[in-house]
C-alpha positions as a printed Julia matrix, in Angstrom:
326×3 Matrix{Float64}:
 -30.84   15.48   -6.81
 -27.36   16.57   -7.22
 -25.37   13.55   -6.17
 -22.16   14.14   -4.17
 -20.69   10.73   -4.96
 -20.56    8.92   -8.17
 -19.7     5.16   -8.33
 -19.76    2.18  -10.56
 -21.25   -1.24  -10.14
 -21.37   -3.8   -12.96
 -21.68   -1.48  -16.05
 -23.99    0.95  -14.2
 -23.43    4.32  -12.81
 -24.6     5.01   -9.16
 -25.26    8.41   -7.59
 -25.35    8.42   -3.86
 -25.48   11.0    -1.17
 -23.11    9.04    0.92
 -19.85    7.25   -0.09
 -20.3     3.65   -0.89
 -16.97    2.58    0.11
 -16.85   -0.8    -1.49
 -17.69    0.56   -4.94
 -15.11    2.02   -7.29
 -15.37    5.74   -8.18
 -16.7     6.53  -11.59
 -16.76    9.51  -13.91
 -19.84   11.71  -13.76
 -22.64   10.63  -15.94
 -26.3     9.88  -16.19
 -27.37    7.8   -13.09
 -28.77    4.35  -13.64
 -29.39    4.02   -9.8
 -29.84    6.78   -7.26
 -29.26    6.04   -3.55
 -30.93    8.44   -1.0
 -29.99    7.86    2.59
 -31.7     9.25    5.67
 -31.53    8.56    9.41
 -34.59    8.8    11.51
 -35.07    8.6    15.25
 -38.06    6.41   14.82
 -38.71    3.54   12.46
 -38.31    4.79    9.02
 -41.65    3.74    7.41
 -44.46    6.07    8.2
 -47.47    4.54    6.59
 -50.83    2.96    7.73
 -51.04    1.01    4.65
 -50.5    -2.83    5.33
 -47.41   -4.37    4.0
 -47.64   -7.55    2.05
 -44.56   -9.56    3.25
 -43.83  -12.2     0.64
 -40.2   -13.12    0.97
 -37.39  -13.55    3.48
 -33.5   -14.2     3.35
 -31.81  -16.16    5.96
 -28.13  -16.5     7.03
 -26.64  -20.1     7.18
 -27.46  -20.29   10.78
 -31.21  -19.68   10.02
 -31.42  -16.06   11.29
 -33.6   -13.97    9.18
 -31.48  -11.12    7.75
 -33.96   -9.55    5.39
 -37.6    -9.45    4.41
 -39.34   -8.09    1.35
 -42.76   -6.7     1.02
 -45.16   -4.89   -1.33
 -46.43   -1.44   -0.45
 -48.15   -0.32   -3.69
 -46.59    1.03   -5.84
 -43.4     0.29   -3.95
 -41.38   -2.67   -2.98
 -39.83   -2.56    0.51
 -36.68   -4.43    1.66
 -36.36   -4.45    5.38
 -33.31   -5.59    7.43
 -34.74   -5.85   10.83
 -33.18   -3.54   13.33
 -31.04   -1.8    10.82
 -32.68   -0.13    7.71
 -35.45   -0.04    5.2
 -34.96    0.34    1.4
 -37.95    1.62   -0.53
 -38.16    1.53   -4.34
 -40.51    1.8    -7.19
 -39.95   -1.3    -9.45
 -39.99    0.93  -12.54
 -37.49    3.48  -11.38
 -33.97    3.58  -10.42
 -34.28    5.6    -7.21
 -33.8     3.69   -3.93
 -34.53    5.45   -0.57
 -32.61    4.07    2.35
 -33.81    5.05    5.87
 -31.8     3.63    8.69
 -32.73    3.33   12.37
 -31.18    5.89   14.76
 -27.77    4.52   16.06
 -27.13    2.25   13.1
 -23.69    2.89   11.56
 -23.31    4.51    8.3
 -21.16    1.53    7.18
 -23.96   -0.91    7.81
 -26.39    0.65    5.54
 -23.67    1.34    2.89
 -22.84   -2.36    2.8
 -26.57   -3.38    2.68
 -26.95   -1.02   -0.21
 -24.05   -2.46   -2.2
 -24.21   -6.16   -1.2
 -27.95   -6.79   -1.0
 -30.13   -4.08   -2.45
 -28.42   -2.94   -5.62
 -27.81   -6.58   -6.91
 -31.49   -7.31   -6.32
 -32.64   -4.21   -8.11
 -30.52   -5.06  -11.11
 -31.63   -8.65  -11.13
 -35.26   -7.42  -11.04
 -34.62   -5.41  -14.27
 -33.98   -8.74  -15.99
 -30.23   -9.05  -15.72
 -28.61  -12.21  -14.11
 -26.89  -11.34  -10.93
 -25.59  -14.21   -8.91
 -23.82  -14.78   -5.61
 -20.33  -15.45   -7.0
 -16.63  -14.45   -6.89
 -14.56  -14.56   -9.96
 -10.92  -14.42  -10.95
  -8.91  -14.17  -14.22
  -6.19  -16.84  -14.36
  -2.64  -16.12  -15.54
  -3.47  -17.73  -18.86
  -6.47  -15.28  -19.4
  -9.32  -17.73  -18.51
 -12.1   -16.13  -16.27
 -13.74  -18.51  -13.93
 -16.64  -17.89  -11.47
 -17.34  -19.48   -8.06
 -20.94  -19.48   -7.32
 -22.57  -20.37   -3.93
 -24.35  -19.28   -0.83
 -22.78  -17.42    1.96
 -20.18  -19.46    3.7
 -19.39  -21.86    0.78
 -15.9   -20.47    0.34
 -16.22  -18.13   -2.69
 -13.89  -15.49   -1.33
 -11.29  -17.94   -0.02
 -11.02  -19.68   -3.39
 -10.54  -16.23   -5.14
  -8.13  -15.21   -2.51
  -6.13  -18.48   -3.07
  -6.02  -17.77   -6.81
  -4.99  -14.13   -6.21
  -2.13  -15.42   -4.2
  -0.67  -17.26   -7.17
  -1.02  -14.55   -9.67
  -4.56  -14.48  -10.8
  -6.47  -11.14  -11.11
  -9.5   -10.73   -8.8
 -12.49   -9.64  -10.79
 -15.17   -9.53   -8.16
 -16.36  -10.72   -4.85
 -19.85  -11.67   -3.71
 -21.91  -10.38   -6.61
 -21.5   -11.01  -10.27
 -23.46  -10.04  -13.38
 -23.58  -12.84  -16.14
 -24.55  -11.75  -19.59
 -24.48  -13.28  -23.1
 -22.91  -10.78  -25.49
 -22.0   -11.55  -29.18
 -22.62  -15.25  -28.47
 -20.25  -15.43  -25.43
 -21.08  -15.38  -21.77
 -19.27  -12.67  -20.02
 -18.76  -11.75  -16.43
 -19.24   -8.05  -15.37
 -17.82   -7.39  -11.9
 -19.44   -5.52   -9.07
 -16.27   -4.48   -7.18
 -12.79   -5.95   -7.06
 -12.02   -6.15   -3.34
 -12.12   -9.36   -1.19
 -13.83   -9.69    2.17
 -12.31  -12.46    4.36
 -12.84  -14.07    7.74
  -9.75  -14.13    9.97
  -8.71  -17.68    9.1
  -8.8   -16.9     5.45
  -6.91  -13.68    5.95
  -4.1   -15.64    7.68
  -3.55  -17.81    4.59
  -3.08  -14.81    2.12
   0.52  -13.92    3.28
  -0.63  -10.33    3.44
  -0.18   -8.26    6.58
  -3.09   -7.25    8.62
  -2.47   -3.68    7.49
  -3.59   -4.69    4.1
  -7.17   -5.19    5.29
  -9.69   -2.76    6.83
 -12.79   -3.08    8.96
 -15.85   -2.63    6.74
 -18.71   -3.25    9.15
 -19.31   -3.2    12.92
 -21.33   -6.62   12.79
 -18.68   -8.97   11.42
 -15.17  -10.05   11.87
 -14.51  -10.08    8.17
 -12.2    -7.41    6.83
 -11.85   -6.08    3.36
  -8.72   -6.0     1.34
  -7.79   -2.38    0.91
  -6.42   -2.93   -2.6
  -9.23   -2.27   -4.99
 -11.53   -0.59   -2.55
 -13.01    2.66   -3.85
 -10.49    2.81   -6.69
 -11.53    4.26  -10.08
 -13.77    1.93  -12.08
 -12.21   -0.62  -14.44
 -14.97   -3.14  -14.63
 -14.63   -4.47  -18.13
 -16.43   -7.52  -19.14
 -14.5   -10.83  -19.45
 -15.48  -13.85  -21.31
 -15.98  -16.65  -18.69
 -14.48  -20.08  -19.42
 -16.45  -22.09  -16.62
 -18.7   -21.65  -13.66
 -18.06  -23.74  -10.53
 -21.03  -24.28   -8.19
 -19.65  -24.67   -4.7
 -21.29  -27.55   -2.93
 -22.35  -27.74    0.8
 -19.36  -29.09    2.77
 -21.87  -30.52    5.23
 -23.32  -32.88    2.68
 -23.67  -36.26    4.09
 -23.19  -38.16    0.83
 -19.79  -36.56    0.09
 -16.66  -38.73    0.74
 -14.24  -36.0     1.69
 -12.14  -35.8    -1.39
 -12.04  -33.11   -4.09
 -14.87  -33.81   -6.63
 -15.78  -31.99   -9.81
 -18.77  -33.2   -11.75
 -20.54  -31.49  -14.89
 -23.93  -30.07  -14.28
 -26.19  -29.77  -17.24
 -29.73  -29.05  -18.39
 -32.38  -28.37  -15.77
 -30.08  -28.87  -12.91
 -27.83  -26.14  -14.06
 -30.75  -23.83  -14.54
 -32.1   -24.47  -11.16
 -28.65  -23.8    -9.54
 -28.27  -20.49  -11.18
 -31.74  -19.42  -10.34
 -31.3   -20.38   -6.67
 -28.0   -18.46   -6.63
 -29.58  -15.25   -8.02
 -30.28  -12.04   -6.21
 -34.12  -12.23   -6.76
 -36.1    -9.32   -5.53
 -39.81  -10.16   -6.28
 -40.71  -13.86   -6.84
 -44.3   -12.86   -7.6
 -43.62  -10.53  -10.44
 -44.43  -12.48  -13.68
 -42.58  -10.13  -16.03
 -39.49  -10.05  -13.86
 -39.49  -13.78  -13.52
 -39.83  -14.32  -17.21
 -36.81  -11.96  -17.88
 -34.88  -13.83  -15.15
 -35.55  -17.3   -16.64
 -34.6   -16.0   -20.07
 -31.31  -14.74  -18.92
 -30.52  -18.05  -17.04
 -31.64  -19.99  -20.22
 -29.25  -17.91  -22.45
 -26.31  -18.79  -20.17
 -27.07  -22.49  -19.95
 -27.87  -22.85  -23.67
 -24.7   -21.12  -24.62
 -22.71  -24.32  -23.81
 -20.64  -22.66  -21.1
 -19.22  -25.49  -18.97
 -20.87  -25.58  -15.39
 -19.45  -27.91  -12.76
 -20.36  -28.86   -9.18
 -17.29  -28.52   -6.99
 -17.25  -30.33   -3.66
 -14.38  -30.5    -1.31
 -13.54  -30.28    2.55
 -13.02  -26.77    3.6
  -9.47  -27.18    4.74
  -6.75  -24.78    3.61
  -4.27  -27.64    2.95
  -6.58  -28.99    0.14
  -6.7   -25.58   -1.78
  -3.77  -26.6    -4.12
  -5.65  -29.86   -5.03
  -8.9   -27.88   -5.5
  -6.99  -25.54   -7.89
  -5.59  -28.49   -9.75
  -9.12  -29.93  -10.25
 -10.44  -26.58  -11.38
  -7.59  -26.15  -13.98
  -7.97  -29.69  -15.12
 -11.59  -28.85  -16.22
 -10.05  -25.86  -18.23
  -7.55  -28.05  -19.87
  -4.6   -26.43  -17.84
  -1.69  -28.44  -16.67
  -2.88  -31.88  -17.83
  -5.23  -34.02  -15.82
  -6.76  -32.99  -12.61
């Protein structure tokens, strides 16, 4: 296939026959991942072979947003009512076939935010749900958590005080030369209306990126040439559930060590096939390398009110030894 569009995600080159708007452009090179997109009038999968559905992903409200199944020798990711993504686990080609009437933006975003991160994680690289920033002093920090935990809002709050946004939503963690580094997916925030209002940026700085959400994407950094250099990470902050009944409502930061830190990173990963022993082994090894490196990992709990964000930043920076005690 001669790809029309060449993009970068993490440290990989993606060839696609449609523009993947969230991803930065890249110089032409050998493709690590190829995306082929088609639109069919009927449901995309034409096969009499039964599908072994083995995994599903849910939104915070409990709605199923995606399911994964085995269709030898392929894996199938289905986003009901939207699109199917078919791939051979041993190859880099991903075929996307959307339902008639589904917007191009929708399967573009599903490719970037859901499918590619899971494909990369399946190869044995640790990709987690996270945003990351580099502070003015040079320390890179990652905010890890499920959808709705406030990753993008925290990253936006730091960007507003001079930090550099590294990535939003998906982050590759990898130990290199004895140091855990973060490798960004793309450097553009997606924010809900209330979070956008706190940025002091005009609405013209944001663009719609999908027809199914009121989130908008910060135009700066979107589809710009790739500059996704790895940065040594100083700490990981696991964002707790604000609805937890045992939390007293204050800003709380506690170290997470050993098995608890491993489980948290495993649960936050973009896992594709929980039944694949080789993939699971590679995944556990990657998580183990991060935990055993001694990288500080903390649990961060706080009420999700914008007024508390300066206190949250103070607590984070206290863990990094910036500005005295938290």
